[in-house]
PyMOL CGO cylinders between C-alpha atoms (Angstrom):
from pymol import cmd
from pymol.cgo import CYLINDER

trace = [
    CYLINDER, -192.27, 53.90, -41.80, -195.59, 55.15, -40.59, 0.3, 1, 1, 1, 1, 1, 1,
    CYLINDER, -195.59, 55.15, -40.59, -199.08, 54.96, -42.00, 0.3, 1, 1, 1, 1, 1, 1,
    CYLINDER, -199.08, 54.96, -42.00, -200.66, 58.32, -42.81, 0.3, 1, 1, 1, 1, 1, 1,
    CYLINDER, -200.66, 58.32, -42.81, -204.02, 59.20, -44.31, 0.3, 1, 1, 1, 1, 1, 1,
    CYLINDER, -204.02, 59.20, -44.31, -203.56, 60.73, -47.76, 0.3, 1, 1, 1, 1, 1, 1,
    CYLINDER, -203.56, 60.73, -47.76, -206.52, 63.08, -47.34, 0.3, 1, 1, 1, 1, 1, 1,
    CYLINDER, -206.52, 63.08, -47.34, -204.79, 64.57, -44.29, 0.3, 1, 1, 1, 1, 1, 1,
    CYLINDER, -204.79, 64.57, -44.29, -201.50, 65.37, -46.05, 0.3, 1, 1, 1, 1, 1, 1,
    CYLINDER, -201.50, 65.37, -46.05, -202.10, 65.71, -49.80, 0.3, 1, 1, 1, 1, 1, 1,
    CYLINDER, -202.10, 65.71, -49.80, -203.83, 68.63, -51.47, 0.3, 1, 1, 1, 1, 1, 1,
    CYLINDER, -203.83, 68.63, -51.47, -207.27, 67.63, -52.83, 0.3, 1, 1, 1, 1, 1, 1,
    CYLINDER, -207.27, 67.63, -52.83, -206.19, 67.97, -56.48, 0.3, 1, 1, 1, 1, 1, 1,
    CYLINDER, -206.19, 67.97, -56.48, -203.21, 65.65, -55.97, 0.3, 1, 1, 1, 1, 1, 1,
    CYLINDER, -203.21, 65.65, -55.97, -205.34, 63.16, -54.04, 0.3, 1, 1, 1, 1, 1, 1,
    CYLINDER, -205.34, 63.16, -54.04, -207.83, 62.99, -56.95, 0.3, 1, 1, 1, 1, 1, 1,
    CYLINDER, -207.83, 62.99, -56.95, -204.96, 62.40, -59.36, 0.3, 1, 1, 1, 1, 1, 1,
    CYLINDER, -204.96, 62.40, -59.36, -203.57, 59.55, -57.23, 0.3, 1, 1, 1, 1, 1, 1,
    CYLINDER, -203.57, 59.55, -57.23, -207.05, 58.03, -56.95, 0.3, 1, 1, 1, 1, 1, 1,
    CYLINDER, -207.05, 58.03, -56.95, -207.07, 57.60, -60.72, 0.3, 1, 1, 1, 1, 1, 1,
    CYLINDER, -207.07, 57.60, -60.72, -204.33, 54.98, -60.27, 0.3, 1, 1, 1, 1, 1, 1,
    CYLINDER, -204.33, 54.98, -60.27, -205.18, 53.47, -56.88, 0.3, 1, 1, 1, 1, 1, 1,
    CYLINDER, -205.18, 53.47, -56.88, -208.56, 54.02, -55.26, 0.3, 1, 1, 1, 1, 1, 1,
    CYLINDER, -208.56, 54.02, -55.26, -208.86, 52.87, -51.68, 0.3, 1, 1, 1, 1, 1, 1,
    CYLINDER, -208.86, 52.87, -51.68, -205.66, 50.80, -51.65, 0.3, 1, 1, 1, 1, 1, 1,
    CYLINDER, -205.66, 50.80, -51.65, -202.39, 51.06, -49.79, 0.3, 1, 1, 1, 1, 1, 1,
    CYLINDER, -202.39, 51.06, -49.79, -199.53, 52.76, -51.58, 0.3, 1, 1, 1, 1, 1, 1,
    CYLINDER, -199.53, 52.76, -51.58, -195.89, 52.70, -50.48, 0.3, 1, 1, 1, 1, 1, 1,
    CYLINDER, -195.89, 52.70, -50.48, -193.96, 55.85, -51.34, 0.3, 1, 1, 1, 1, 1, 1,
    CYLINDER, -193.96, 55.85, -51.34, -190.20, 55.22, -51.24, 0.3, 1, 1, 1, 1, 1, 1,
    CYLINDER, -190.20, 55.22, -51.24, -187.71, 57.65, -49.77, 0.3, 1, 1, 1, 1, 1, 1,
    CYLINDER, -187.71, 57.65, -49.77, -185.76, 59.99, -51.99, 0.3, 1, 1, 1, 1, 1, 1,
    CYLINDER, -185.76, 59.99, -51.99, -182.28, 58.67, -52.82, 0.3, 1, 1, 1, 1, 1, 1,
    CYLINDER, -182.28, 58.67, -52.82, -180.71, 61.43, -50.73, 0.3, 1, 1, 1, 1, 1, 1,
    CYLINDER, -180.71, 61.43, -50.73, -182.69, 60.32, -47.67, 0.3, 1, 1, 1, 1, 1, 1,
    CYLINDER, -182.69, 60.32, -47.67, -182.00, 56.57, -47.86, 0.3, 1, 1, 1, 1, 1, 1,
    CYLINDER, -182.00, 56.57, -47.86, -179.92, 54.91, -45.16, 0.3, 1, 1, 1, 1, 1, 1,
    CYLINDER, -179.92, 54.91, -45.16, -177.72, 51.88, -45.52, 0.3, 1, 1, 1, 1, 1, 1,
    CYLINDER, -177.72, 51.88, -45.52, -178.51, 48.62, -43.79, 0.3, 1, 1, 1, 1, 1, 1,
    CYLINDER, -178.51, 48.62, -43.79, -177.60, 48.76, -40.11, 0.3, 1, 1, 1, 1, 1, 1,
    CYLINDER, -177.60, 48.76, -40.11, -177.28, 52.55, -39.88, 0.3, 1, 1, 1, 1, 1, 1,
    CYLINDER, -177.28, 52.55, -39.88, -179.93, 52.80, -37.14, 0.3, 1, 1, 1, 1, 1, 1,
    CYLINDER, -179.93, 52.80, -37.14, -178.54, 50.00, -34.98, 0.3, 1, 1, 1, 1, 1, 1,
    CYLINDER, -178.54, 50.00, -34.98, -175.24, 48.61, -33.73, 0.3, 1, 1, 1, 1, 1, 1,
    CYLINDER, -175.24, 48.61, -33.73, -175.63, 45.33, -35.63, 0.3, 1, 1, 1, 1, 1, 1,
    CYLINDER, -175.63, 45.33, -35.63, -172.82, 46.12, -38.11, 0.3, 1, 1, 1, 1, 1, 1,
    CYLINDER, -172.82, 46.12, -38.11, -170.34, 46.61, -35.29, 0.3, 1, 1, 1, 1, 1, 1,
    CYLINDER, -170.34, 46.61, -35.29, -171.61, 43.50, -33.47, 0.3, 1, 1, 1, 1, 1, 1,
    CYLINDER, -171.61, 43.50, -33.47, -171.20, 41.34, -36.58, 0.3, 1, 1, 1, 1, 1, 1,
    CYLINDER, -171.20, 41.34, -36.58, -167.73, 42.75, -37.20, 0.3, 1, 1, 1, 1, 1, 1,
    CYLINDER, -167.73, 42.75, -37.20, -166.75, 41.94, -33.59, 0.3, 1, 1, 1, 1, 1, 1,
    CYLINDER, -166.75, 41.94, -33.59, -168.16, 38.41, -33.94, 0.3, 1, 1, 1, 1, 1, 1,
    CYLINDER, -168.16, 38.41, -33.94, -166.30, 37.86, -37.20, 0.3, 1, 1, 1, 1, 1, 1,
    CYLINDER, -166.30, 37.86, -37.20, -163.07, 39.11, -35.60, 0.3, 1, 1, 1, 1, 1, 1,
    CYLINDER, -163.07, 39.11, -35.60, -163.53, 36.59, -32.77, 0.3, 1, 1, 1, 1, 1, 1,
    CYLINDER, -163.53, 36.59, -32.77, -164.17, 33.81, -35.29, 0.3, 1, 1, 1, 1, 1, 1,
    CYLINDER, -164.17, 33.81, -35.29, -160.96, 34.66, -37.13, 0.3, 1, 1, 1, 1, 1, 1,
    CYLINDER, -160.96, 34.66, -37.13, -158.92, 34.80, -33.91, 0.3, 1, 1, 1, 1, 1, 1,
    CYLINDER, -158.92, 34.80, -33.91, -160.37, 31.44, -32.83, 0.3, 1, 1, 1, 1, 1, 1,
    CYLINDER, -160.37, 31.44, -32.83, -159.45, 29.96, -36.22, 0.3, 1, 1, 1, 1, 1, 1,
    CYLINDER, -159.45, 29.96, -36.22, -155.88, 31.28, -35.94, 0.3, 1, 1, 1, 1, 1, 1,
    CYLINDER, -155.88, 31.28, -35.94, -155.60, 29.74, -32.48, 0.3, 1, 1, 1, 1, 1, 1,
    CYLINDER, -155.60, 29.74, -32.48, -156.52, 26.29, -33.81, 0.3, 1, 1, 1, 1, 1, 1,
    CYLINDER, -156.52, 26.29, -33.81, -160.30, 25.91, -33.93, 0.3, 1, 1, 1, 1, 1, 1,
    CYLINDER, -160.30, 25.91, -33.93, -161.57, 23.92, -36.91, 0.3, 1, 1, 1, 1, 1, 1,
    CYLINDER, -161.57, 23.92, -36.91, -164.32, 25.28, -39.13, 0.3, 1, 1, 1, 1, 1, 1,
    CYLINDER, -164.32, 25.28, -39.13, -166.66, 22.60, -37.78, 0.3, 1, 1, 1, 1, 1, 1,
    CYLINDER, -166.66, 22.60, -37.78, -166.03, 23.67, -34.17, 0.3, 1, 1, 1, 1, 1, 1,
    CYLINDER, -166.03, 23.67, -34.17, -166.42, 27.33, -35.10, 0.3, 1, 1, 1, 1, 1, 1,
    CYLINDER, -166.42, 27.33, -35.10, -169.75, 26.58, -36.78, 0.3, 1, 1, 1, 1, 1, 1,
    CYLINDER, -169.75, 26.58, -36.78, -170.96, 24.83, -33.63, 0.3, 1, 1, 1, 1, 1, 1,
    CYLINDER, -170.96, 24.83, -33.63, -169.61, 27.51, -31.28, 0.3, 1, 1, 1, 1, 1, 1,
    CYLINDER, -169.61, 27.51, -31.28, -171.16, 30.44, -33.18, 0.3, 1, 1, 1, 1, 1, 1,
    CYLINDER, -171.16, 30.44, -33.18, -174.30, 28.62, -34.40, 0.3, 1, 1, 1, 1, 1, 1,
    CYLINDER, -174.30, 28.62, -34.40, -173.45, 29.27, -38.05, 0.3, 1, 1, 1, 1, 1, 1,
    CYLINDER, -173.45, 29.27, -38.05, -173.15, 27.00, -41.07, 0.3, 1, 1, 1, 1, 1, 1,
    CYLINDER, -173.15, 27.00, -41.07, -169.70, 25.83, -42.14, 0.3, 1, 1, 1, 1, 1, 1,
    CYLINDER, -169.70, 25.83, -42.14, -170.18, 27.73, -45.43, 0.3, 1, 1, 1, 1, 1, 1,
    CYLINDER, -170.18, 27.73, -45.43, -170.75, 30.95, -43.47, 0.3, 1, 1, 1, 1, 1, 1,
    CYLINDER, -170.75, 30.95, -43.47, -167.65, 30.32, -41.35, 0.3, 1, 1, 1, 1, 1, 1,
    CYLINDER, -167.65, 30.32, -41.35, -165.63, 29.65, -44.51, 0.3, 1, 1, 1, 1, 1, 1,
    CYLINDER, -165.63, 29.65, -44.51, -166.91, 32.88, -46.08, 0.3, 1, 1, 1, 1, 1, 1,
    CYLINDER, -166.91, 32.88, -46.08, -166.02, 34.89, -42.97, 0.3, 1, 1, 1, 1, 1, 1,
    CYLINDER, -166.02, 34.89, -42.97, -162.53, 33.36, -42.85, 0.3, 1, 1, 1, 1, 1, 1,
    CYLINDER, -162.53, 33.36, -42.85, -161.98, 34.01, -46.56, 0.3, 1, 1, 1, 1, 1, 1,
    CYLINDER, -161.98, 34.01, -46.56, -163.02, 37.66, -46.18, 0.3, 1, 1, 1, 1, 1, 1,
    CYLINDER, -163.02, 37.66, -46.18, -160.78, 38.11, -43.12, 0.3, 1, 1, 1, 1, 1, 1,
    CYLINDER, -160.78, 38.11, -43.12, -157.80, 36.55, -44.90, 0.3, 1, 1, 1, 1, 1, 1,
    CYLINDER, -157.80, 36.55, -44.90, -158.30, 38.82, -47.91, 0.3, 1, 1, 1, 1, 1, 1,
    CYLINDER, -158.30, 38.82, -47.91, -158.52, 41.95, -45.78, 0.3, 1, 1, 1, 1, 1, 1,
    CYLINDER, -158.52, 41.95, -45.78, -155.47, 41.03, -43.68, 0.3, 1, 1, 1, 1, 1, 1,
]
cmd.load_cgo(trace, "trace")
């Protein structure tokens, strides 16, 4: 998201119309639905979290307790339990 000056991009008639509603303020204009991206589309974080969750599940199957998993991965026990529940359901 970048800041742009309205008087540089909008036609004068449209700018005057917008100024009736907000004069001198900052206005956020959301993307069109067709242009929206899902969370994580621009980075590899989805894949990294999936890999981490796979490791957590493998560690659990090899005998790690939820408490040890929470300590090892720096997550709460509730988060570990949620990850394990989701992995069990998808298996």
